C-alpha positions as CSV (number, residue, x, y, z in Angstrom):
1,M,62.4,92.6,78.9
2,K,59.5,94.9,79.7
3,L,58.7,97.6,77.2
4,E,57.7,100.2,79.8
5,K,61.1,99.9,81.4
6,L,63.0,100.9,78.3
7,D,64.1,104.5,77.9
8,K,63.3,106.6,74.8
9,E,66.6,105.7,73.0
10,E,66.1,102.0,73.7
11,K,62.5,102.1,72.3
12,V,63.8,103.7,69.1
13,Q,66.5,101.0,68.8
14,L,63.9,98.3,69.4
15,G,61.7,99.8,66.7
16,R,64.7,99.8,64.2
17,I,65.4,96.2,65.1
18,I,61.8,95.1,64.5
19,A,61.6,97.0,61.2
20,A,64.9,95.5,60.0
21,A,63.9,92.0,61.1
22,I,60.6,92.2,59.1
23,L,62.5,93.3,56.0
24,F,65.2,90.6,56.6
25,V,62.5,87.9,56.7
26,I,61.1,89.2,53.4
27,L,64.7,89.3,51.9
28,E,65.4,85.7,53.1
29,V,62.1,84.4,51.5
30,L,62.8,86.2,48.2
31,T,66.4,84.9,48.2
32,L,65.2,81.3,48.8
33,R,62.8,81.6,45.9
34,G,65.6,82.7,43.6
35,A,64.3,86.3,43.1
36,F,67.8,87.7,43.0
37,E,69.6,85.2,40.8
38,G,71.2,86.0,37.5
39,D,71.0,89.6,36.5
40,S,68.8,90.5,39.5
41,W,71.7,90.3,42.0
42,W,71.8,94.0,42.3
43,H,68.1,94.1,43.3
44,G,69.0,91.8,46.2
45,L,71.9,94.2,47.1
46,L,69.6,97.2,47.1
47,F,66.9,95.4,49.0
48,A,69.4,94.1,51.6
49,L,70.9,97.6,52.1
50,V,67.6,99.0,53.4
51,P,67.3,96.8,56.5
52,Y,71.1,96.9,56.9
53,L,71.2,100.7,57.1
54,I,68.0,100.9,59.2
55,V,69.5,98.7,61.9
56,G,73.2,99.5,61.5
57,Y,73.8,103.1,60.4
58,D,74.9,104.1,63.8
59,V,77.5,101.3,63.9
60,L,78.9,102.5,60.5
61,L,79.0,106.1,61.7
62,E,80.6,105.2,65.0
63,S,83.2,103.1,63.2
64,V,84.1,106.0,60.9
65,E,84.2,108.5,63.8
66,N,86.5,106.2,65.8
67,I,88.9,105.7,62.8
68,V,89.1,109.5,62.5
69,H,90.0,109.7,66.1
70,G,92.6,107.0,65.8
71,E,90.6,104.3,67.6
72,V,90.5,101.8,64.8
73,F,90.3,98.3,66.4
74,D,87.0,98.1,68.2
75,E,83.8,96.0,67.9
76,D,82.1,98.6,65.6
77,F,85.1,98.4,63.2
78,L,85.0,94.6,63.2
79,M,81.2,94.5,62.6
80,T,81.6,97.1,59.8
81,V,84.4,95.2,58.0
82,A,82.8,91.8,58.4
83,T,79.3,92.9,57.1
84,L,80.7,94.9,54.2
85,G,82.9,91.9,53.4
86,A,79.8,89.7,53.4
87,F,78.1,92.2,50.9
88,G,81.3,92.0,48.8
89,I,81.0,88.3,48.4
90,G,77.2,88.4,47.8
91,E,76.1,87.0,51.2
92,Y,73.4,89.7,51.6
93,P,71.2,87.9,54.1
94,E,74.2,87.0,56.3
95,A,75.4,90.6,56.3
96,V,72.0,91.9,57.5
97,A,71.7,89.0,60.0
98,V,75.1,89.8,61.6
99,M,74.2,93.5,62.0
100,L,70.7,92.7,63.2
101,L,71.9,90.2,65.9
102,F,74.7,92.5,66.9
103,Q,72.2,95.3,67.6
104,I,70.0,92.9,69.5
105,G,73.0,92.2,71.7
106,E,73.6,95.9,72.1
107,L,70.0,96.4,73.1
108,F,70.3,93.6,75.7
109,E,73.5,95.3,77.0
110,D,71.9,98.7,77.3
111,Y,68.9,97.3,79.1
112,A,71.0,95.2,81.5
113,T,73.4,98.0,82.2
114,G,70.5,100.4,82.7
115,K,68.8,98.0,85.1
116,S,72.1,97.6,87.0
117,R,72.6,101.3,87.2
118,A,69.0,101.7,88.4
119,S,69.6,99.4,91.3
120,I,72.5,101.5,92.4
121,S,71.2,105.0,91.5
122,E,67.9,104.4,93.3
123,L,69.8,105.9,96.1
124,M,70.0,109.2,94.1
125,S,66.3,109.7,95.0
126,I,67.2,110.1,98.6
127,A,68.6,113.6,97.9
128,P,66.2,116.2,99.3
129,E,65.5,119.2,97.0
130,T,64.5,121.7,99.7
131,A,64.8,122.5,103.4
132,N,62.5,124.5,105.7
133,V,64.7,126.7,107.8
134,E,63.6,128.7,110.7
135,R,64.9,132.3,110.5
136,G,63.5,134.7,113.0
137,S,59.7,134.3,113.0
138,E,59.6,132.9,109.5
139,I,60.0,129.5,108.0
140,L,61.8,129.8,104.7
141,T,62.1,127.1,102.0
142,V,65.6,127.1,100.7
143,E,68.1,124.7,99.0
144,P,69.8,122.4,101.5
145,G,73.2,123.9,100.6
146,D,72.0,127.3,101.9
147,V,71.4,126.1,105.4
148,Q,74.2,126.9,107.9
149,V,75.4,124.7,110.7
150,G,73.5,125.4,113.9
151,E,70.3,126.6,112.2
152,I,66.9,125.1,113.0
153,I,65.1,123.3,110.2
154,V,61.5,122.1,110.4
155,I,60.7,118.6,108.9
156,R,57.1,118.0,108.3
157,P,55.4,114.5,108.0
158,G,56.4,112.8,104.8
159,E,59.3,115.0,104.1
160,K,62.9,113.9,103.6
161,I,65.4,115.0,106.2
162,P,67.7,117.4,104.3
163,L,70.6,117.6,106.7
164,D,72.2,115.8,109.6
165,G,71.2,117.2,113.0
166,E,69.9,116.8,116.5
167,V,66.2,116.8,117.3
168,T,65.3,119.8,119.5
169,E,61.5,119.4,119.5
170,G,59.0,116.7,118.5
171,E,58.8,113.0,118.1
172,S,58.3,110.8,115.1
173,Q,59.1,107.5,113.3
174,I,61.9,107.8,110.8
175,N,61.9,105.6,107.7
176,T,65.6,104.7,107.0
177,S,64.9,102.1,104.3
178,A,66.4,104.3,101.5
179,L,69.8,104.2,103.3
180,T,69.8,100.9,105.2
181,G,67.5,98.6,103.2
182,E,65.6,98.0,106.4
183,S,61.8,98.7,106.4
184,V,61.5,98.9,110.2
185,P,61.2,102.6,111.2
186,R,63.3,104.2,114.0
187,T,61.9,106.4,116.7
188,A,63.4,109.9,116.9
189,R,62.8,112.2,119.8
190,C,64.3,115.2,121.5
191,G,68.1,114.8,121.8
192,D,68.4,112.1,119.2
193,M,70.5,112.5,116.1
194,V,68.9,112.1,112.7
195,I,70.6,111.7,109.3
196,S,69.8,113.2,105.9
197,G,68.2,111.1,103.3
198,C,65.7,109.4,105.6
199,V,61.9,110.2,105.5
200,N,60.0,111.7,108.4
201,G,56.9,109.8,109.5
202,Q,53.8,111.3,111.2
203,G,55.2,113.9,113.6
204,T,56.8,117.3,112.9
205,L,60.4,117.6,114.0
206,R,62.6,120.7,114.7
207,V,66.2,119.8,114.1
208,R,69.4,121.8,114.8
209,T,71.8,121.1,112.0
210,T,75.2,119.7,112.9
211,K,76.8,119.5,109.4
212,A,76.8,121.5,106.2
213,Y,75.0,119.9,103.3
214,E,78.2,119.0,101.5
215,D,79.4,117.1,104.7
216,S,76.0,115.5,105.4
217,T,75.3,111.8,105.1
218,V,73.2,112.0,102.0
219,S,75.8,114.1,100.2
220,R,78.6,111.7,101.1
221,I,76.5,108.7,99.9
222,L,75.7,110.3,96.6
223,D,79.4,111.0,96.0
224,M,80.2,107.3,96.9
225,V,77.6,106.0,94.5
226,E,78.7,108.3,91.6
227,N,82.3,107.1,92.0
228,A,81.4,103.4,92.7
229,T,82.2,102.1,89.2
230,E,85.3,104.2,88.4
231,K,87.8,101.9,90.0
232,K,88.5,98.9,87.8
233,T,89.2,95.4,89.1
234,R,92.2,93.2,88.0
235,V,89.7,91.2,85.9
236,E,88.4,94.4,84.1
237,N,92.0,95.7,83.6
238,F,93.0,92.3,82.2
239,V,90.0,92.3,79.7
240,T,90.8,95.9,78.7
241,R,94.5,95.1,78.0
242,F,93.5,91.8,76.3
243,S,91.1,93.6,73.9
244,R,93.6,96.3,73.0
245,V,96.2,93.6,72.0
246,Y,93.7,91.0,70.7
247,T,91.6,93.1,68.3
248,P,94.4,94.3,66.0
249,I,96.0,90.8,66.0
250,V,92.8,89.1,64.8
251,T,92.2,91.9,62.3
252,I,95.6,91.3,60.7
253,C,95.0,87.5,60.9
254,A,91.7,88.0,59.0
255,L,93.5,90.1,56.4
256,V,96.2,87.4,56.0
257,L,93.5,84.7,55.8
258,A,91.7,86.6,53.0
259,I,94.9,87.2,50.9
260,V,97.6,84.7,51.5
261,P,95.8,81.3,50.8
262,P,94.3,82.5,47.4
263,L,97.8,83.7,46.4
264,V,99.5,80.5,47.5
265,L,96.8,78.3,46.0
266,R,96.7,80.5,42.8
267,G,93.0,79.8,42.5
268,G,90.3,81.7,40.6
269,T,87.4,83.8,41.7
270,Q,85.8,80.9,43.6
271,V,89.0,80.5,45.7
272,W,89.1,84.2,46.6
273,Y,85.4,84.1,47.3
274,E,85.8,81.2,49.7
275,W,88.8,82.7,51.7
276,I,87.3,86.2,51.9
277,R,84.1,84.5,53.3
278,R,86.2,82.7,55.9
279,A,88.0,85.9,56.8
280,C,84.6,87.7,57.3
281,M,83.5,84.9,59.6
282,F,86.8,85.1,61.4
283,L,86.2,88.8,62.0
284,V,82.7,88.2,63.3
285,V,83.8,85.5,65.6
286,S,86.8,87.5,66.9
287,C,84.8,90.4,68.2
288,P,85.5,90.5,72.0
289,C,82.3,92.3,73.0
290,A,81.1,89.4,75.2
291,L,84.2,89.9,77.3
292,V,84.2,93.7,77.2
293,I,80.5,94.0,78.1
294,S,79.7,91.2,80.5
295,V,82.6,91.8,82.9
296,P,81.8,95.4,83.9
297,L,78.1,94.5,83.7
298,G,78.7,91.7,86.2
299,F,80.4,94.1,88.7
300,F,77.6,96.6,88.1
301,G,75.1,93.9,89.1
302,G,77.1,93.0,92.2
303,I,77.4,96.6,93.5
304,G,73.7,97.0,92.8
305,A,72.8,93.8,94.8
306,A,74.9,95.1,97.7
307,S,73.2,98.5,97.6
308,R,69.8,96.9,97.9
309,I,70.6,95.5,101.3
310,G,72.0,98.8,102.5
311,V,75.7,98.2,101.8
312,L,77.7,100.7,99.7
313,V,80.7,99.4,97.8
314,K,82.9,102.2,96.6
315,G,84.3,100.4,93.6
316,S,84.2,97.1,91.8
317,N,87.8,96.4,92.7
318,Y,86.7,96.3,96.4
319,L,84.0,93.8,95.5
320,E,86.6,91.6,93.8
321,A,88.9,91.9,96.8
322,L,86.1,91.0,99.3
323,A,85.5,87.8,97.4
324,N,89.1,86.8,98.3
325,V,89.0,87.8,102.0
326,K,90.3,85.0,104.2
327,T,91.1,87.0,107.3
328,M,88.6,89.5,108.8
329,V,89.7,91.8,111.6
330,F,87.3,93.6,113.9
331,D,87.4,96.6,116.2
332,K,85.4,95.9,119.4
333,T,83.6,98.9,120.7
334,G,80.9,100.1,118.3
335,T,81.5,97.2,115.9
336,L,81.0,94.0,117.8
337,T,79.6,95.8,120.8
338,K,77.0,98.6,121.1
339,G,79.5,101.0,122.8
340,E,76.9,101.5,125.5
341,F,78.7,101.2,128.8
342,K,76.7,100.2,131.9
343,V,77.6,99.3,135.5
344,S,77.3,95.5,135.7
345,Q,78.8,94.9,139.1
346,I,79.5,96.8,142.4
347,A,81.9,95.1,144.8
348,P,82.6,96.9,148.1
349,A,85.7,95.8,150.0
350,Q,83.8,95.5,153.2
351,G,80.6,93.5,153.0
352,S,78.1,93.2,150.1
353,S,75.0,94.9,151.6
354,K,72.9,97.3,149.5
355,E,74.1,100.2,151.7
356,A,77.7,99.3,151.1
357,Q,77.1,99.1,147.4
358,E,75.3,102.4,147.3
359,K,78.1,104.1,149.3
360,L,80.8,102.8,146.9
361,L,78.8,103.9,143.8
362,E,78.3,107.3,145.4
363,L,82.0,107.8,146.0
364,A,82.8,106.7,142.4
365,A,80.1,109.1,141.0
366,Y,81.4,112.1,142.9
367,A,84.9,111.3,141.7
368,E,83.7,111.1,138.1
369,V,81.4,114.1,138.3
370,Y,83.3,116.1,135.7
371,S,84.4,113.2,133.5
372,T,83.2,113.2,129.9
373,H,84.4,109.6,129.3
374,P,81.7,107.0,128.7
375,I,82.8,105.1,131.8
376,G,82.4,108.2,134.0
377,E,79.0,108.9,132.4
378,S,77.9,105.3,133.0
379,I,78.8,105.5,136.7
380,R,76.8,108.7,137.1
381,A,73.9,107.2,135.3
382,A,73.9,104.2,137.6
383,Y,74.1,106.5,140.6
384,G,71.0,108.3,139.3
385,R,70.9,111.1,141.9
386,E,71.8,114.8,141.7
387,I,75.4,115.4,142.8
388,D,75.9,118.1,145.4
389,V,79.0,119.9,144.1
390,S,79.4,121.7,147.5
391,R,80.7,118.4,148.9
392,L,83.5,118.5,146.4
393,G,86.9,120.1,146.7
394,E,89.8,119.8,144.2
395,V,89.4,117.3,141.4
396,V,92.6,116.2,139.6
397,E,92.7,113.9,136.6
398,E,95.8,111.7,136.4
399,A,96.2,110.9,132.7
400,G,95.9,107.3,131.9
401,H,95.3,106.3,135.5
402,G,92.1,107.9,136.8
403,I,90.9,110.7,139.1
404,A,91.7,112.0,142.5
405,A,88.9,114.1,144.1
406,Q,88.3,115.7,147.5
407,V,84.9,114.5,148.7
408,D,83.7,115.7,152.2
409,G,87.3,116.5,153.0
410,S,88.6,113.0,152.2
411,E,90.6,112.0,149.1
412,V,88.7,109.7,146.9
413,L,90.5,107.8,144.1
414,A,88.7,106.3,141.2
415,G,90.7,104.6,138.4
416,N,92.8,101.6,137.4
417,A,95.1,99.4,139.4
418,K,98.1,101.7,138.4
419,L,96.4,104.6,140.1
420,M,95.9,102.6,143.3
421,R,99.5,101.4,143.4
422,A,100.8,104.9,142.7
423,H,99.1,106.0,145.9
424,G,100.4,102.9,147.9
425,I,97.1,101.0,147.8
426,E,97.2,97.3,147.0
427,V,94.3,95.7,145.1
428,N,93.6,92.2,143.9
429,E,92.5,92.3,140.2
430,P,89.4,90.1,139.7
431,Q,89.5,87.8,136.7
432,T,86.4,89.1,135.0
433,G,85.4,90.8,131.8
434,G,84.5,94.5,131.6
435,T,86.4,97.6,132.6
436,I,87.2,97.8,136.3
437,V,87.2,101.1,138.2
438,Y,88.9,100.7,141.6
439,V,87.8,103.1,144.4
440,A,89.7,104.2,147.5
441,C,88.7,106.7,150.2
442,G,91.0,108.3,152.8
443,G,93.9,106.0,151.7
444,A,91.9,102.8,152.2
445,Y,90.7,100.5,149.5
446,A,86.9,100.8,149.2
447,G,86.1,98.3,146.4
448,Y,85.6,98.2,142.6
449,V,82.9,98.9,140.0
450,I,82.8,96.9,136.8
451,I,81.6,98.7,133.6
452,S,80.6,96.4,130.8
453,D,79.9,97.0,127.1
454,T,76.9,95.2,125.6
455,V,77.5,92.8,122.7
456,K,75.4,93.6,119.7
457,E,72.4,91.3,119.1
458,G,73.3,88.8,116.4
459,A,77.1,89.4,116.6
460,A,77.8,85.7,117.3
461,G,75.6,84.7,114.4
462,A,77.2,87.3,112.1
463,V,80.7,85.9,112.9
464,R,79.5,82.4,112.3
465,D,78.0,83.4,108.9
466,I,81.2,85.2,107.9
467,K,83.2,82.0,108.4
468,Q,80.6,80.0,106.4
469,A,81.0,82.6,103.6
470,G,84.6,81.6,103.3
471,V,86.6,83.6,105.8
472,R,89.1,81.3,107.5
473,K,90.2,83.5,110.5
474,T,88.6,86.2,112.6
475,V,90.6,88.6,114.7
476,M,89.7,91.3,117.2
477,L,91.9,94.3,117.9
478,T,90.9,96.5,120.8
479,G,92.2,99.0,123.3
480,D,90.2,97.4,126.1
481,R,91.6,95.2,128.9
482,E,92.7,91.6,128.0
483,G,90.0,90.0,130.3
484,A,87.2,92.1,128.8
485,A,88.4,91.4,125.3
486,Q,88.7,87.7,125.8
487,E,85.3,87.4,127.4
488,I,83.6,89.2,124.5
489,A,85.6,87.3,121.8
490,G,84.8,84.0,123.5
491,S,81.1,84.7,123.5
492,I,80.8,85.5,119.8
493,G,83.4,83.1,118.4
494,I,86.4,85.3,117.5
495,D,89.5,83.2,116.8
496,E,92.3,85.6,117.9
497,V,92.4,88.6,120.2
498,H,94.9,91.4,120.8
499,A,94.0,93.8,123.6
500,Q,95.2,97.0,125.2
501,L,96.3,98.4,121.8
502,L,96.8,102.0,120.7
503,P,95.8,103.1,117.1
504,A,99.4,102.6,116.0
505,D,99.5,99.1,117.6
506,K,96.4,98.2,115.5
507,V,98.2,99.2,112.3
508,E,101.2,97.2,113.4
509,W,99.1,94.1,114.0
510,V,97.3,94.5,110.6
511,E,100.7,94.7,109.0
512,K,101.7,91.4,110.6
513,L,98.4,89.7,109.6
514,L,98.8,91.1,106.0
515,A,102.3,89.5,105.9
516,E,100.7,86.1,106.7
517,Q,98.4,86.2,103.7
518,T,99.4,84.0,100.7
519,G,98.5,84.1,97.0
520,N,95.4,86.1,96.3
521,D,94.2,86.0,99.9
522,M,92.9,89.3,101.2
523,L,92.4,90.9,104.7
524,A,89.4,93.0,105.7
525,F,89.1,95.3,108.7
526,V,85.8,96.3,110.2
527,G,85.6,99.5,112.4
528,D,83.8,102.6,113.2
529,G,85.9,105.1,115.1
530,I,88.3,107.9,114.1
531,N,91.1,105.8,115.5
532,D,90.2,103.0,113.1
533,A,90.7,105.2,110.0
534,P,94.5,104.3,109.6
535,V,93.7,100.6,109.8
536,L,90.8,100.9,107.4
537,M,93.1,102.5,104.8
538,R,95.9,100.0,105.4
539,S,93.8,96.8,105.0
540,D,93.0,95.3,101.6
541,V,89.3,96.0,102.3
542,G,88.1,98.5,104.9
543,I,84.5,98.1,106.1
544,A,83.0,101.0,108.2
545,M,79.8,101.6,110.1
546,G,77.7,104.2,108.2
547,S,75.2,105.1,110.8
548,L,77.2,105.4,114.0
549,G,80.7,105.5,112.4
550,S,82.8,108.6,112.4
551,D,83.3,110.6,109.2
552,A,86.9,109.7,109.1
553,A,86.2,106.0,109.2
554,I,83.5,106.3,106.5
555,E,85.8,108.3,104.2
556,A,88.7,105.8,104.8
557,A,86.6,102.7,104.2
558,D,86.0,100.9,100.9
559,I,82.7,99.4,102.0
560,V,80.1,101.1,104.2
561,L,77.3,99.3,106.2
562,M,74.6,101.9,106.3
563,D,72.8,100.6,109.3
564,D,75.9,99.2,111.2
565,D,74.5,95.6,110.9
566,I,77.6,93.4,110.8
567,G,75.3,90.6,109.8
568,K,75.3,92.1,106.3
569,I,79.0,91.5,105.9
570,S,78.5,87.8,105.2
571,K,75.8,88.6,102.7
572,T,78.1,91.1,100.9
573,V,80.8,88.5,100.9
574,Q,78.4,86.0,99.3
575,I,77.4,88.7,96.7
576,A,81.1,89.3,95.9
577,V,81.8,85.5,95.5
578,K,78.7,85.0,93.3
579,T,79.7,88.1,91.2
580,L,83.2,86.7,90.6
581,G,81.9,83.3,89.9
582,I,79.5,84.6,87.2
583,I,82.2,86.8,85.7
584,H,84.7,83.9,85.5
585,T,82.0,81.7,83.9
586,N,81.3,84.3,81.3
587,I,85.0,84.8,80.5
588,S,85.6,81.0,80.2
589,A,82.5,80.4,78.1
590,A,83.2,83.4,75.7
591,I,86.9,82.4,75.1
592,A,86.1,78.6,74.7
593,V,83.3,79.2,72.2
594,K,85.3,81.8,70.2
595,V,88.4,79.6,70.0
596,L,86.4,76.7,68.8
597,I,84.5,78.7,66.1
598,L,87.7,80.5,65.0
599,I,89.4,77.2,64.3
600,L,86.3,75.9,62.5
601,S,86.0,79.1,60.4
602,V,89.6,78.9,59.3
603,F,89.0,75.4,57.9
604,G,85.7,76.4,56.4
605,I,83.6,74.1,58.6
606,A,81.7,76.8,60.4
607,N,79.2,79.0,58.4
608,M,78.3,82.6,59.0
609,W,75.4,81.6,61.4
610,A,77.8,79.8,63.6
611,A,80.1,82.9,63.6
612,V,77.1,85.1,64.5
613,F,76.2,82.8,67.4
614,S,79.7,82.7,68.7
615,D,79.7,86.5,68.9
616,V,76.2,87.8,69.5
617,G,74.7,84.6,70.9
618,V,77.5,84.3,73.5
619,L,77.2,88.0,74.3
620,I,73.4,87.6,75.0
621,L,74.0,84.5,77.1
622,C,76.8,86.3,79.1
623,I,74.5,89.2,79.7
624,L,71.6,87.0,80.8
625,N,74.0,85.2,83.2
626,A,75.3,88.5,84.6
627,M,71.7,89.7,85.1
628,R,71.2,87.0,87.6
629,L,72.9,89.3,90.0
630,L,69.9,91.7,89.8
631,K,67.6,89.1,91.4
632,K,66.1,90.4,94.7
633,D,66.6,87.1,96.4
634,L,70.3,86.8,95.5
635,V,71.3,86.2,99.1
C-alpha cells in the first residue's frame, strides 16, 4: 500500500491506526507487568479507552446513528457490542485489538475499493472540458454541450476531441488509447469520422459535428461507467439477503450464549464472566464483513480489468453471466467481417477477355449509378470511371430483386436470380461465396459480378480463443446468402450457420438457442447494427461494437468493445471466469473459517485473538485475493 496513493481521509485513518497501535503496545506491556492488577484495574480501563476511542469513535457513532435509523444489525453494531462486552469482562487489550484490527481491515477495504474505482474511472478523464467552435470569423471557446449539430469545431494538436463528427479539413494521428486500450494511433483525414474522448496528435483538424454532446461517444461512455456497478449479480444479491438474515440470528444466539448457560449452570461470577467472554468472541467471529466487502470488491476489480483493455461492462451481473456463457452467437457483417464490400470476380457469359470483363462491369455500374447500397457503391468503385448520365434513361428499382435501367436505349438488369427469372432469363447459380449480382442486357444474359466482404484480421484466432475460454458452441446469424455465409464461417471456425435471415428471424433463432441452454449456461450475442439491437436485448449477454457499431446496438448491449476487436471477447471471458473464481474462493474461505471458529468459541476453545483473525484476518485475506484482479497482466 503506497502512502502517496491514499486520499486525505485514508491518511487520517492510517494516522489514527498508528497512534492507537502505539498506545496499544504500551497498554499490553503494562498489562503483562501487572500494572493494572488489584485496585489499579480502573487505570487500565482509562488507559485502554484512549486508543480505543482514537481508533474506533467513528464505528461507535455509526452504530448509534444506524440504531436511530432502525438499521441495527450491521458490522458496526457487532463490533461495538463485542468490544464493549470485552471491556465489561475486563479484557481491555482484546477490546482495543478487535477495534484496531477491524479498522485496519476497513482501511484495506477503502484502499482496494478506491483502486478498483480508479481503474474504472480513469475513463472519466476522457471528458473534454471545452470546445473551440467556429462561428462567423471567430473561434470561440465554449462548453461541449453548447455546440450545435452541424457546427465546425477546431481541434488543435494535443487537445481532446470534444464531440463526434466528420473531418472537413486537415490530417492528424488520433490517439484512441483512452477509449480502446490500444496505443497505436489512427490516421484521420478529410472525410473520416472521429469520436469524442480521443486525443488529437500533431495536426490541426476542422470537424463538422454530427451529434450533440449528450449523444456523443464520450457522454455515452461516462454514463455507462457511472452505472456499471449499480446492477447486482446473483452472488451479490445472495450475500445481501444472507447478511440481513444471518446478522440478527447470530446476535440473538450470542445473547442466548451469554445468559442461558450461566442460568442453567447456576454458577457464580466466574461462570457469567466465561460465558459473556464466549458470547463476545461469538459476535466478533460472526461479523460477515469479509463476505459483504470482498464480493462487490471482486466484481469492481473485474470490471476495472475489462476497462483497461478497452471493454466496457455495464454491470457486474453481466460479468457474472459472461463467465457462464457456453453458446456465443455472431452477426456477420461488421462483426466477423469488415463490412467493406469489394468486387472479387467478374464473369462474362461470353468469353473471359479483359474487354468482356470491362464491358460487363460497365453495364453493372451504369445500372447501379443511383444505388446507395454498399454493393452498388462497390461496383461503381471497381468501375472507377466517371459515369455519363446522358447515356441513361429510366432507372427502376425492383424491391428485393435489383435494378432495371435503360442504358444506350437497351434495358440492363442488375440483381439477383429472382430478378432474372422474373424477366424470363435463366441463370446458373455458381457455388461460390460472396454476393452475386447477375447482369442482363437487351433480354440476354451477360454474366455476373461477385461482391465479397473481407473477413477481419484475427477473426479465426478470436473464435479459437473464445472456444478455449470455455464457450462450447459458436453460431453465425446473417442476412447474407447461404453460400457466402458458409464460406466465411468455414474459414474462421464457426460451428453453426443460419443465413438469409431478417431481424425477426435472428430473434427467433436466438429464442431457439436459448431454449437449448441448460442449468446456469448462458448465451451471448455479438453484433453492431441497428437490426442487431433486438437480438442484443434478448440474449443473456449482448456484446456490441463501440467504434463502428450503431447507437441502437451500443445502447441495447450489456458489454461494449470500444475498438471493435472481437479478439478481446475471449480476454473478457477469462476476466469474468477469474473474477467468479476469486469471489467463490473468498465466500468458501470466509464461511469455512467462521463456522470453525464459531464452534470453537462456543466450547471455549478459541480465544479472542482467534476470533479477531476469523473476522479481520479473513477480511484482509479476501481483500488481498480480490485485489489480484487489479494486476495489469491479468490476461
